[in-house]
VEXZADO-133647 format. One record per atom (N, C-alpha, C): residue in three letters; y, z, x. Coordinates in steps of 0.1 Angstrom, whole numbers, padded with zeros to 4 digits, always signed. Layout:
<atoms>
AlaYZX
...
</atoms>
This chain:
<atoms>
Unk+1227+0973+0808
Unk+1225+0961+0816
Unk+1216+0963+0827
Unk+1217+0975+0834
Unk+1207+0977+0845
Unk+1193+0978+0840
Unk+1191+0984+0829
Unk+1177+0985+0824
Unk+1172+0972+0820
Unk+1180+0963+0814
Unk+1176+0950+0810
Unk+1172+0942+0822
Unk+1180+0943+0833
Unk+1178+0936+0845
Unk+1165+0940+0851
Unk+1162+0953+0851
Unk+1149+0958+0856
Unk+1137+0953+0849
Unk+1138+0952+0835
Unk+1127+0947+0828
Unk+1125+0932+0831
Unk+1135+0924+0833
Unk+1134+0911+0837
Unk+1127+0910+0851
Unk+1131+0918+0860
Unk+1125+0919+0873
Unk+1110+0922+0872
Unk+1107+0931+0864
Unk+1092+0935+0863
Unk+1084+0924+0858
Unk+1089+0916+0849
Unk+1081+0905+0844
Unk+1078+0895+0855
Unk+1089+0892+0863
Unk+1087+0883+0874
Unk+1077+0888+0884
Unk+1078+0901+0888
Unk+1069+0906+0898
Unk+1054+0907+0893
Unk+1052+0910+0880
Unk+1039+0911+0875
Unk+1032+0898+0876
Unk+1039+0887+0875
Unk+1033+0874+0877
Unk+1028+0872+0891
Unk+1034+0880+0901
Unk+1028+0879+0915
Unk+1016+0888+0916
Unk+1017+0900+0910
Unk+1007+0910+0914
Unk+0998+0915+0903
Unk+1000+0911+0890
Unk+0993+0917+0879
Unk+0981+0909+0874
Unk+0978+0898+0880
Unk+0967+0890+0875
Unk+0954+0895+0879
Unk+0952+0900+0891
Unk+0939+0905+0895
Unk+0938+0920+0893
Unk+0928+0924+0885
Unk+0926+0938+0882
Unk+0914+0944+0888
Unk+0906+0937+0894
Unk+0894+0942+0901
Unk+0891+0935+0913
Unk+0885+0941+0923
Unk+0882+0935+0936
Unk+0871+0924+0935
Unk+0873+0914+0943
Unk+0862+0904+0944
Unk+0852+0910+0953
Unk+0839+0906+0951
Unk+0828+0910+0959
Unk+0830+0905+0973
Unk+0829+0913+0983
Unk+0830+0908+0997
Unk+0817+0903+1002
Unk+0817+0890+1006
Unk+0804+0884+1012
Unk+0801+0891+1025
Unk+0788+0889+1029
Unk+0784+0895+1042
Unk+0793+0890+1053
Unk+0795+0899+1063
Unk+0804+0896+1074
Unk+0799+0902+1087
Unk+0802+0896+1098
Unk+0798+0902+1111
Unk+0809+0912+1116
Unk+0804+0924+1120
Unk+0814+0934+1124
Unk+0820+0930+1138
Unk+0833+0930+1138
Unk+0840+0927+1151
Unk+0850+0938+1155
Unk+0846+0950+1152
Unk+0855+0961+1155
Unk+0855+0964+1170
Unk+0864+0973+1174
Unk+0866+0976+1188
Unk+0855+0984+1194
Unk+0847+0991+1186
Unk+0836+0998+1190
Unk+0825+0998+1180
Unk+0812+1000+1183
Unk+0802+0999+1173
Unk+0804+1009+1162
Unk+0800+1005+1150
Unk+0800+1013+1138
Unk+0790+1024+1140
Unk+0793+1036+1136
Unk+0784+1048+1138
Unk+0783+1055+1125
Unk+0772+1061+1122
Unk+0770+1070+1111
Unk+0769+1084+1115
Unk+0777+1093+1109
Unk+0776+1107+1112
Unk+0765+1114+1105
Unk+0762+1126+1108
Unk+0751+1133+1101
Unk+0756+1136+1087
Unk+0746+1137+1078
Unk+0750+1140+1064
Unk+0758+1153+1063
Unk+0767+1153+1053
Unk+0776+1164+1051
Unk+0772+1171+1038
Unk+0775+1184+1037
Unk+0771+1192+1026
Unk+0782+1191+1015
Unk+0780+1182+1005
Unk+0790+1180+0995
Unk+0783+1175+0982
Unk+0775+1183+0976
Unk+0767+1179+0965
Unk+0775+1175+0953
Unk+0787+1182+0951
Unk+0794+1179+0939
Unk+0800+1165+0938
Unk+0802+1159+0950
Unk+0808+1146+0951
Unk+0800+1135+0944
Unk+0787+1137+0943
Unk+0778+1127+0937
Unk+0781+1125+0923
Unk+0786+1136+0916
Unk+0788+1135+0901
Unk+0803+1134+0898
Unk+0811+1142+0905
Unk+0825+1142+0902
Unk+0832+1130+0908
Unk+0829+1127+0920
Unk+0835+1115+0927
Unk+0823+1107+0932
Unk+0818+1098+0923
Unk+0806+1090+0927
Unk+0810+1079+0936
Unk+0823+1075+0937
Unk+0826+1064+0946
Unk+0828+1068+0960
Unk+0836+1061+0968
Unk+0838+1063+0982
Unk+0852+1067+0985
Unk+0853+1078+0993
Unk+0866+1082+0998
Unk+0867+1077+1012
Unk+0879+1072+1015
Unk+0882+1066+1028
Unk+0892+1075+1035
Unk+0889+1079+1047
Unk+0897+1088+1055
Unk+0901+1081+1068
Unk+0913+1085+1073
Unk+0918+1079+1086
Unk+0918+1091+1096
Unk+0911+1088+1107
Unk+0912+1097+1119
Unk+0917+1090+1131
Unk+0922+1098+1141
Unk+0928+1092+1153
Unk+0922+1098+1165
Unk+0919+1090+1175
Unk+0916+1095+1188
Unk+0928+1090+1197
Unk+0927+1093+1210
Unk+0937+1088+1219
Unk+0938+1073+1220
Unk+0927+1066+1217
Unk+0926+1052+1218
Unk+0924+1044+1205
Unk+0919+1051+1195
Unk+0915+1043+1183
Unk+0919+1050+1170
Unk+0921+1041+1160
Unk+0921+1046+1146
Unk+0907+1045+1140
Unk+0902+1055+1134
Unk+0888+1056+1130
Unk+0888+1057+1115
Unk+0881+1048+1108
Unk+0880+1048+1094
Unk+0866+1054+1090
Unk+0867+1065+1082
Unk+0855+1072+1077
Unk+0853+1069+1062
Unk+0841+1066+1058
Unk+0838+1064+1044
Unk+0828+1075+1040
Unk+0832+1083+1031
Unk+0824+1094+1026
Unk+0819+1091+1012
Unk+0806+1090+1011
Unk+0800+1087+0997
Unk+0789+1097+0995
Unk+0789+1104+0985
Unk+0778+1114+0983
Unk+0779+1124+0994
Unk+0768+1126+1001
Unk+0768+1136+1012
Unk+0767+1129+1026
Unk+0772+1117+1027
Unk+0771+1110+1039
Unk+0785+1106+1044
Unk+0789+1109+1056
Unk+0801+1104+1062
Unk+0798+1094+1072
Unk+0803+1081+1070
Unk+0800+1070+1078
Unk+0813+1065+1084
Unk+0813+1062+1097
Unk+0824+1056+1104
Unk+0822+1041+1102
Unk+0831+1034+1095
Unk+0829+1020+1091
Unk+0837+1011+1100
Unk+0848+1016+1107
Unk+0856+1007+1115
Unk+0864+1015+1126
Unk+0866+1009+1137
Unk+0874+1015+1148
Unk+0884+1004+1152
Unk+0897+1008+1151
Unk+0908+0998+1155
Unk+0915+1003+1167
Unk+0916+0995+1177
Unk+0924+1000+1189
Unk+0938+1002+1186
Unk+0944+1013+1191
Unk+0958+1017+1188
Unk+0967+1008+1197
Unk+0963+1003+1208
Unk+0971+0996+1216
Unk+0983+1004+1222
Unk+0994+0998+1225
Unk+1006+1005+1230
Unk+1016+1007+1219
Unk+1023+1018+1220
Unk+1033+1021+1209
Unk+1026+1027+1197
Unk+1034+1029+1186
Unk+1030+1036+1175
Unk+1027+1028+1162
Unk+1028+1014+1164
Unk+1027+1006+1152
Unk+1014+1007+1145
Unk+1002+1006+1152
Unk+0989+1007+1145
Unk+0988+1021+1139
Unk+0991+1031+1146
Unk+0990+1045+1141
Unk+0998+1047+1128
Unk+1009+1041+1127
Unk+1018+1044+1116
Unk+1015+1035+1104
Unk+1008+1024+1106
Unk+1007+1014+1095
Unk+0993+1012+1089
Unk+0982+1016+1096
Unk+0969+1012+1091
Unk+0966+1018+1077
Unk+0962+1009+1068
Unk+0961+1012+1054
Unk+0949+1005+1048
Unk+0944+1010+1036
Unk+0933+1004+1029
Unk+0937+1000+1015
Unk+0932+0989+1011
Unk+0935+0984+0997
Unk+0929+0993+0987
Unk+0934+0993+0974
Unk+0931+1003+0964
Unk+0916+1004+0961
Unk+0909+0993+0962
Unk+0895+0993+0958
Unk+0886+0994+0971
Unk+0892+0997+0982
Unk+0884+0999+0994
Unk+0878+0987+1000
Unk+0884+0975+0998
Unk+0878+0963+1003
Unk+0885+0958+1016
Unk+0898+0961+1018
Unk+0904+0955+1030
Unk+0912+0965+1038
Unk+0914+0962+1051
Unk+0923+0970+1060
Unk+0935+0961+1063
Unk+0946+0967+1067
Unk+0957+0960+1072
Unk+0965+0969+1081
Unk+0971+0964+1091
Unk+0979+0972+1100
Unk+0989+0962+1108
Unk+0998+0968+1115
Unk+1007+0961+1124
Unk+1005+0964+1138
Unk+1004+0954+1147
Unk+1002+0956+1161
Unk+1016+0953+1168
Unk+1020+0963+1176
Unk+1033+0961+1183
Unk+1032+0968+1196
Unk+1041+0965+1206
Unk+1041+0971+1219
Unk+1048+0984+1219
Unk+1049+0990+1231
Unk+1056+1003+1232
Unk+1070+1001+1229
Unk+1076+1010+1222
Unk+1090+1011+1218
Unk+1094+1000+1208
Unk+1084+0993+1202
Unk+1088+0982+1192
Unk+1088+0988+1178
Unk+1096+0983+1170
Unk+1097+0988+1156
Unk+1092+0977+1146
Unk+1086+0966+1152
Unk+1080+0955+1144
Unk+1070+0949+1152
Unk+1061+0942+1145
Unk+1050+0935+1153
Unk+1042+0925+1144
Unk+1030+0922+1149
Unk+1022+0912+1142
Unk+1013+0919+1131
Unk+1013+0913+1119
Unk+1005+0917+1108
Unk+0991+0913+1109
Unk+0982+0922+1109
Unk+0967+0919+1110
Unk+0960+0925+1098
Unk+0950+0917+1093
Unk+0942+0921+1082
Unk+0927+0919+1085
Unk+0918+0927+1078
Unk+0904+0925+1080
Unk+0897+0931+1068
Unk+0884+0929+1067
Unk+0876+0935+1057
Unk+0875+0950+1061
Unk+0869+0958+1052
Unk+0869+0973+1054
Unk+0861+0977+1066
Unk+0851+0968+1070
Unk+0844+0972+1082
Unk+0850+0966+1095
Unk+0862+0961+1094
Unk+0868+0955+1106
Unk+0865+0941+1109
Unk+0856+0935+1101
Unk+0852+0921+1103
Unk+0863+0912+1097
Unk+0861+0899+1100
Unk+0870+0889+1095
Unk+0885+0892+1098
Unk+0887+0896+1110
Unk+0901+0900+1114
Unk+0909+0887+1115
Unk+0921+0888+1109
Unk+0930+0876+1110
Unk+0945+0881+1112
Unk+0952+0873+1119
Unk+0966+0875+1121
Unk+0974+0866+1111
Unk+0984+0872+1104
Unk+0992+0865+1095
Unk+1003+0858+1102
Unk+1003+0845+1103
Unk+1012+0838+1110
Unk+1025+0835+1103
Unk+1035+0830+1110
Unk+1048+0827+1104
Unk+1047+0816+1093
Unk+1052+0818+1082
Unk+1053+0808+1071
Unk+1063+0813+1061
Unk+1072+0804+1058
Unk+1083+0808+1049
Unk+1078+0814+1036
Unk+1084+0826+1031
Unk+1095+0833+1037
Unk+1092+0843+1047
Unk+1080+0844+1052
Unk+1076+0854+1062
Unk+1079+0848+1076
Unk+1087+0856+1083
Unk+1091+0851+1097
Unk+1082+0855+1108
Unk+1070+0861+1104
Unk+1060+0863+1114
Unk+1059+0877+1120
Unk+1069+0886+1117
Unk+1068+0900+1121
Unk+1070+0909+1110
Unk+1063+0920+1110
Unk+1064+0930+1100
Unk+1069+0944+1106
Unk+1078+0951+1099
Unk+1082+0964+1103
Unk+1070+0973+1104
Unk+1070+0982+1114
Unk+1059+0991+1116
Unk+1063+1006+1116
Unk+1076+1009+1114
Unk+1081+1022+1114
Unk+1087+1026+1101
Unk+1090+1039+1099
Unk+1095+1043+1086
Unk+1085+1047+1076
Unk+1089+1050+1064
Unk+1080+1055+1054
Unk+1072+1044+1047
Unk+1059+1044+1049
Unk+1049+1035+1043
Unk+1054+1021+1044
Unk+1054+1015+1056
Unk+1059+1001+1058
Unk+1050+0991+1051
Unk+1037+0994+1048
Unk+1028+0984+1042
Unk+1024+0990+1028
Unk+1025+0983+1017
Unk+1022+0988+1004
Unk+1014+0977+0997
Unk+1002+0982+0992
Unk+0993+0972+0985
Unk+0997+0970+0970
Unk+0995+0958+0966
Unk+0996+0954+0952
Unk+0983+0947+0948
Unk+0974+0955+0943
Unk+0960+0951+0941
Unk+0953+0949+0954
Unk+0941+0944+0954
Unk+0933+0942+0966
Unk+0937+0931+0975
Unk+0944+0921+0970
Unk+0947+0909+0977
Unk+0961+0907+0981
Unk+0970+0915+0976
Unk+0984+0913+0979
Unk+0990+0925+0986
Unk+0998+0923+0996
Unk+1003+0933+1004
Unk+1018+0931+1006
Unk+1026+0941+1004
Unk+1040+0940+1006
Unk+1044+0945+1020
Unk+1051+0937+1027
Unk+1055+0941+1041
Unk+1071+0940+1041
Unk+1076+0946+1051
Unk+1091+0945+1053
Unk+1093+0937+1066
Unk+1099+0925+1063
Unk+1102+0916+1074
Unk+1117+0917+1076
Unk+1121+0925+1086
Unk+1135+0929+1088
Unk+1139+0937+1076
Unk+1149+0933+1069
Unk+1154+0940+1057
Unk+1149+0934+1044
Unk+1140+0924+1045
Unk+1135+0917+1033
Unk+1121+0921+1030
Unk+1118+0923+1017
Unk+1104+0925+1013
Unk+1097+0912+1011
Unk+1085+0911+1016
Unk+1077+0898+1014
Unk+1063+0902+1010
Unk+1058+0895+1000
Unk+1044+0897+0995
Unk+1035+0887+1003
Unk+1024+0893+1008
Unk+1014+0885+1016
Unk+1001+0884+1007
Unk+0997+0872+1006
Unk+0983+0870+0999
Unk+0973+0871+1010
Unk+0967+0883+1011
Unk+0958+0886+1022
Unk+0945+0877+1021
Unk+0940+0874+1009
Unk+0929+0865+1008
Unk+0931+0851+1014
Unk+0943+0846+1011
Unk+0947+0832+1016
Unk+0954+0833+1030
Unk+0957+0845+1035
Unk+0963+0847+1048
Unk+0977+0839+1049
Unk+0985+0841+1038
Unk+0998+0835+1038
Unk+1007+0842+1028
Unk+1020+0839+1029
Unk+1029+0845+1019
Unk+1025+0841+1004
Unk+1026+0851+0995
Unk+1022+0848+0981
Unk+1034+0840+0974
Unk+1030+0834+0964
Unk+1040+0827+0955
Unk+1049+0838+0948
Unk+1061+0835+0946
Unk+1070+0844+0939
Unk+1078+0852+0948
Unk+1087+0860+0942
Unk+1097+0868+0949
Unk+1093+0883+0949
Unk+1093+0890+0960
Unk+1089+0904+0960
Unk+1100+0913+0954
Unk+1112+0907+0951
Unk+1123+0915+0945
Unk+1131+0922+0955
Unk+1142+0928+0951
Unk+1152+0935+0959
Unk+1151+0950+0958
Unk+1142+0955+0950
Unk+1141+0969+0949
Unk+1135+0975+0962
Unk+1137+0988+0963
Unk+1133+0995+0975
Unk+1122+1006+0971
Unk+1115+1011+0981
Unk+1105+1022+0979
Unk+1096+1019+0967
Unk+1091+1007+0967
Unk+1082+1002+0956
Unk+1067+1006+0959
Unk+1060+1009+0948
Unk+1046+1013+0949
Unk+1039+1009+0936
Unk+1027+1003+0937
Unk+1020+0998+0925
Unk+1009+1007+0921
Unk+1005+1006+0909
Unk+0992+1012+0904
Unk+0981+1004+0911
Unk+0969+1010+0910
Unk+0958+1003+0917
Unk+0955+0989+0913
Unk+0957+0987+0900
Unk+0954+0973+0894
Unk+0966+0964+0895
Unk+0977+0969+0900
Unk+0989+0960+0902
Unk+0997+0957+0889
Unk+0993+0963+0878
Unk+1000+0960+0865
Unk+1013+0968+0864
Unk+1014+0979+0869
Unk+1026+0988+0868
Unk+1030+0992+0882
Unk+1043+0996+0883
Unk+1048+1001+0896
Unk+1061+1009+0894
Unk+1064+1016+0905
Unk+1077+1024+0905
Unk+1085+1019+0917
Unk+1098+1020+0916
Unk+1107+1015+0926
Unk+1121+1021+0924
Unk+1130+1018+0933
Unk+1144+1022+0932
Unk+1152+1010+0931
Unk+1161+1009+0921
Unk+1170+0998+0919
Unk+1184+1003+0919
Unk+1192+0998+0929
Unk+1206+1002+0930
Unk+1207+1017+0930
Unk+1198+1024+0937
Unk+1199+1038+0939
Unk+1192+1046+0928
Unk+1187+1039+0918
Unk+1181+1046+0906
Unk+1166+1044+0905
Unk+1158+1055+0905
Unk+1144+1053+0904
Unk+1140+1049+0890
Unk+1130+1040+0889
Unk+1124+1036+0876
Unk+1109+1033+0878
Unk+1103+1033+0866
Unk+1088+1029+0866
Unk+1086+1020+0854
Unk+1075+1012+0855
Unk+1072+1003+0845
Unk+1060+1008+0837
Unk+1059+1004+0824
Unk+1047+1007+0816
Unk+1046+0994+0807
Unk+1037+0985+0812
Unk+1036+0972+0805
Unk+1049+0964+0807
Unk+1056+0960+0797
Unk+1068+0952+0799
Unk+1081+0961+0798
Unk+1079+0974+0797
Unk+1090+0983+0796
Unk+1093+0990+0809
Unk+1106+0991+0813
Unk+1110+0998+0825
Unk+1118+1011+0821
Unk+1114+1022+0827
Unk+1121+1035+0824
Unk+1128+1040+0836
Unk+1141+1041+0835
Unk+1148+1048+0846
Unk+1147+1063+0844
Unk+1146+1071+0855
Unk+1144+1085+0853
Unk+1152+1092+0864
Unk+1155+1105+0862
Unk+1161+1113+0873
Unk+1152+1125+0875
Unk+1149+1127+0888
Unk+1140+1138+0892
Unk+1147+1146+0903
Unk+1147+1159+0901
Unk+1153+1168+0911
Unk+1141+1176+0917
Unk+1138+1173+0930
Unk+1126+1180+0936
Unk+1130+1195+0939
Unk+1120+1203+0942
Unk+1123+1217+0946
Unk+1131+1217+0959
Unk+1139+1228+0960
Unk+1148+1228+0971
Unk+1141+1233+0984
Unk+1130+1240+0983
Unk+1123+1245+0994
Unk+1119+1233+1004
Unk+1124+1234+1016
Unk+1121+1225+1027
Unk+1128+1211+1025
Unk+1135+1209+1014
Unk+1141+1196+1011
Unk+1151+1191+1022
Unk+1158+1201+1028
Unk+1168+1198+1038
Unk+1162+1192+1051
Unk+1148+1194+1053
Unk+1142+1189+1065
Unk+1137+1175+1064
Unk+1139+1168+1053
Unk+1134+1155+1051
Unk+1145+1145+1046
Unk+1141+1133+1045
Unk+1151+1122+1041
Unk+1149+1119+1027
Unk+1147+1129+1018
Unk+1145+1126+1004
Unk+1130+1124+1001
Unk+1128+1119+0989
Unk+1114+1117+0984
Unk+1112+1103+0980
Unk+1099+1099+0979
Unk+1095+1086+0974
Unk+1082+1087+0967
Unk+1079+1076+0959
Unk+1067+1075+0952
Unk+1056+1071+0961
Unk+1044+1078+0960
Unk+1032+1074+0968
Unk+1020+1071+0960
Unk+1021+1072+0947
Unk+1009+1068+0939
Unk+1015+1067+0924
Unk+1009+1057+0917
Unk+1013+1054+0903
Unk+1001+1054+0894
Unk+1003+1061+0883
Unk+0992+1061+0873
Unk+0989+1047+0867
Unk+0977+1045+0862
Unk+0974+1032+0857
Unk+0983+1027+0846
Unk+0988+1036+0838
Unk+0997+1032+0827
Unk+1011+1032+0831
Unk+1014+1036+0843
Unk+1028+1036+0848
Unk+1037+1047+0844
Unk+1032+1057+0836
Unk+1040+1068+0832
Unk+1042+1078+0842
Unk+1032+1081+0851
Unk+1033+1092+0860
Unk+1033+1086+0874
Unk+1041+1094+0883
Unk+1041+1090+0897
Unk+1039+1103+0905
Unk+1032+1101+0917
Unk+1030+1112+0926
Unk+1041+1110+0937
Unk+1048+1120+0940
Unk+1060+1119+0949
Unk+1058+1128+0962
Unk+1063+1123+0973
Unk+1062+1130+0985
Unk+1075+1129+0993
Unk+1076+1138+1003
Unk+1088+1138+1011
Unk+1087+1127+1021
Unk+1099+1122+1026
Unk+1100+1112+1036
Unk+1104+1119+1049
Unk+1098+1116+1060
Unk+1101+1122+1073
Unk+1115+1118+1078
Unk+1121+1127+1086
Unk+1134+1123+1093
Unk+1131+1115+1105
Unk+1119+1114+1110
Unk+1116+1106+1121
Unk+1107+1094+1117
Unk+1100+1087+1126
Unk+1093+1075+1122
Unk+1078+1077+1121
Unk+1074+1090+1122
Unk+1059+1092+1122
Unk+1053+1090+1108
Unk+1040+1089+1107
Unk+1033+1086+1095
Unk+1034+1098+1086
Unk+1035+1095+1073
Unk+1036+1106+1063
Unk+1029+1100+1050
Unk+1018+1106+1046
Unk+1010+1101+1034
Unk+1009+1112+1023
Unk+1016+1123+1025
Unk+1014+1134+1016
Unk+1023+1133+1004
Unk+1019+1140+0993
Unk+1027+1141+0981
Unk+1026+1155+0976
Unk+1035+1160+0968
Unk+1036+1174+0964
Unk+1037+1176+0949
Unk+1040+1166+0941
Unk+1042+1168+0927
Unk+1039+1155+0919
Unk+1036+1156+0906
Unk+1035+1145+0897
Unk+1047+1145+0888
Unk+1054+1134+0887
Unk+1066+1133+0878
Unk+1063+1125+0866
Unk+1066+1129+0854
Unk+1066+1122+0842
Unk+1079+1113+0841
Unk+1077+1100+0843
Unk+1089+1092+0843
Unk+1096+1090+0830
Unk+1090+1095+0819
Unk+1097+1094+0806
Unk+1106+1106+0804
Unk+1104+1117+0812
Unk+1112+1129+0811
Unk+1119+1133+0824
Unk+1114+1128+0835
Unk+1119+1132+0848
Unk+1115+1146+0852
Unk+1105+1152+0845
Unk+1100+1165+0848
Unk+1087+1165+0855
Unk+1085+1175+0864
Unk+1072+1176+0871
Unk+1061+1180+0861
Unk+1050+1173+0861
Unk+1038+1177+0853
Unk+1032+1190+0858
Unk+1027+1198+0850
Unk+1020+1210+0854
Unk+1005+1207+0857
Unk+1001+1210+0869
Unk+0987+1207+0873
Unk+0979+1220+0874
Unk+0966+1219+0870
Unk+0958+1231+0870
Unk+0953+1235+0883
Unk+0962+1237+0893
Unk+0958+1241+0907
Unk+0968+1251+0912
Unk+0963+1260+0920
Unk+0971+1270+0927
Unk+0971+1267+0942
Unk+0982+1270+0949
Unk+0983+1268+0963
Unk+0989+1255+0967
Unk+0990+1253+0980
Unk+0997+1241+0985
Unk+0989+1229+0982
Unk+0996+1218+0979
Unk+0990+1205+0976
Unk+0993+1196+0988
Unk+0983+1189+0994
Unk+0985+1180+1005
Unk+0988+1166+1000
Unk+0981+1161+0990
Unk+0983+1148+0985
Unk+0978+1147+0971
Unk+0983+1137+0963
Unk+0979+1135+0949
Unk+0978+1120+0948
Unk+0966+1115+0943
Unk+0963+1101+0942
Unk+0958+1098+0928
Unk+0964+1087+0922
Unk+0959+1082+0909
Unk+0948+1071+0913
Unk+0936+1073+0909
Unk+0925+1063+0913
Unk+0924+1052+0902
Unk+0917+1042+0906
Unk+0916+1030+0897
Unk+0908+1033+0885
Unk+0899+1043+0885
Unk+0891+1047+0873
Unk+0898+1057+0864
Unk+0911+1060+0867
Unk+0919+1069+0859
Unk+0919+1083+0864
Unk+0910+1087+0873
Unk+0909+1101+0878
Unk+0922+1103+0886
Unk+0925+1116+0887
Unk+0936+1121+0895
Unk+0930+1130+0906
Unk+0932+1127+0919
Unk+0927+1135+0930
Unk+0938+1143+0936
Unk+0937+1156+0934
Unk+0946+1166+0940
Unk+0940+1172+0952
Unk+0945+1169+0964
Unk+0939+1173+0976
Unk+0946+1186+0981
Unk+0937+1196+0984
Unk+0943+1208+0990
Unk+0937+1211+1004
Unk+0937+1223+1009
Unk+0933+1226+1022
Unk+0919+1221+1025
Unk+0909+1225+1017
Unk+0895+1221+1020
Unk+0888+1216+1007
Unk+0895+1212+0997
Unk+0889+1207+0985
Unk+0897+1196+0979
Unk+0891+1189+0970
Unk+0898+1179+0961
Unk+0895+1184+0947
Unk+0906+1187+0940
Unk+0904+1190+0925
Unk+0906+1177+0918
Unk+0896+1174+0909
Unk+0896+1161+0902
Unk+0900+1164+0888
Unk+0910+1156+0883
Unk+0916+1157+0870
Unk+0913+1144+0862
Unk+0913+1145+0848
Unk+0913+1133+0840
Unk+0927+1128+0838
Unk+0929+1117+0831
Unk+0943+1112+0830
Unk+0952+1121+0823
Unk+0947+1131+0815
Unk+0956+1141+0809
Unk+0958+1153+0817
Unk+0954+1153+0830
Unk+0955+1164+0839
Unk+0947+1176+0836
Unk+0936+1174+0829
Unk+0926+1185+0827
Unk+0915+1184+0838
Unk+0912+1195+0844
Unk+0902+1196+0855
Unk+0888+1192+0850
Unk+0882+1183+0857
Unk+0868+1179+0854
Unk+0859+1182+0865
Unk+0864+1188+0875
Unk+0855+1193+0886
Unk+0863+1194+0899
Unk+0856+1197+0910
Unk+0862+1198+0923
Unk+0851+1195+0933
Unk+0856+1190+0945
Unk+0847+1186+0956
Unk+0852+1193+0968
Unk+0842+1200+0974
Unk+0845+1207+0987
Unk+0845+1196+0998
Unk+0856+1195+1005
Unk+0856+1184+1015
Unk+0848+1188+1028
Unk+0840+1179+1033
Unk+0833+1182+1046
Unk+0843+1186+1057
Unk+0839+1196+1065
Unk+0848+1200+1076
Unk+0852+1189+1085
Unk+0843+1179+1086
Unk+0846+1168+1095
Unk+0858+1160+1091
Unk+0862+1160+1078
Unk+0873+1152+1074
Unk+0885+1160+1068
Unk+0884+1173+1069
Unk+0895+1181+1063
Unk+0908+1179+1069
Unk+0909+1175+1082
Unk+0921+1173+1089
Unk+0925+1159+1090
Unk+0917+1150+1084
Unk+0920+1136+1084
Unk+0929+1132+1072
Unk+0935+1120+1072
Unk+0943+1115+1061
Unk+0934+1108+1051
Unk+0935+1112+1038
Unk+0928+1105+1028
Unk+0936+1093+1023
Unk+0931+1081+1027
Unk+0938+1069+1025
Unk+0936+1064+1010
Unk+0923+1064+1006
Unk+0920+1058+0993
Unk+0907+1063+0987
Unk+0906+1062+0974
Unk+0893+1065+0968
Unk+0889+1053+0959
Unk+0878+1047+0962
Unk+0873+1035+0955
Unk+0862+1039+0946
Unk+0863+1038+0933
Unk+0853+1042+0923
Unk+0840+1034+0925
</atoms>
């Protein structure tokens, strides 16, 4: 019965988020960021031009700003600067859509755990505040593990109190349909498949099929966290990248393993050493980020190359890769 219910739920949700599979072209816009856009000196990364020909988006922080870096080929460009304001809302929520078209974040005051939802284009232009409109009550949670989650380029799931709400970012209003009652939800880049937890049981979708699975993470360091959650989903929905959740409210974007949801077992990856994060890209590539490099795998987890990360971004958060 639980599995059947999950399949029914997946059909309803895909009607909300599965129709758009590629980003719309962004028309020219005027930059309205908090500080002028700047271009850094070229970085030495020749392999990226062939192995990762798209754009990698990184998040850096200063005392006053969140800084978005776009690395393409051998050039690191600062594309947007967002004022952090007071409190930790912006710092904990700023995120980029799967195809690198849009930014979103929550603005809140000191000691606040919710605030105003703000969206913009990737360069910080066309900044808009999402106003109250049923079922969105006008405030979005800004603390906890991944409070904003993208469903394709134009849909964004936020937590309004204890309720999940889908926002149509293009129309700047709540989307049609119900976001569902599942928790810890995450979509593939095209929005066709996703993983979530229903009544305490993790599951993932593959087309119209839902697969419940049981995964036991490694015991090392597990006691220091609040469990694990999915942070990336393969395009076919079979595999998920999982990461620990913090015991506090600080940002956490890392992941440490890929789980096969048909078996509940961790997939063996052709890398040695600590893994910082794993991302399933829209073009099917799998990006395994380590201390100073990204190992690039094909959908079958065979290595097709690696990219040495520029020193300028090695300590930054890799938010997205847009092919």
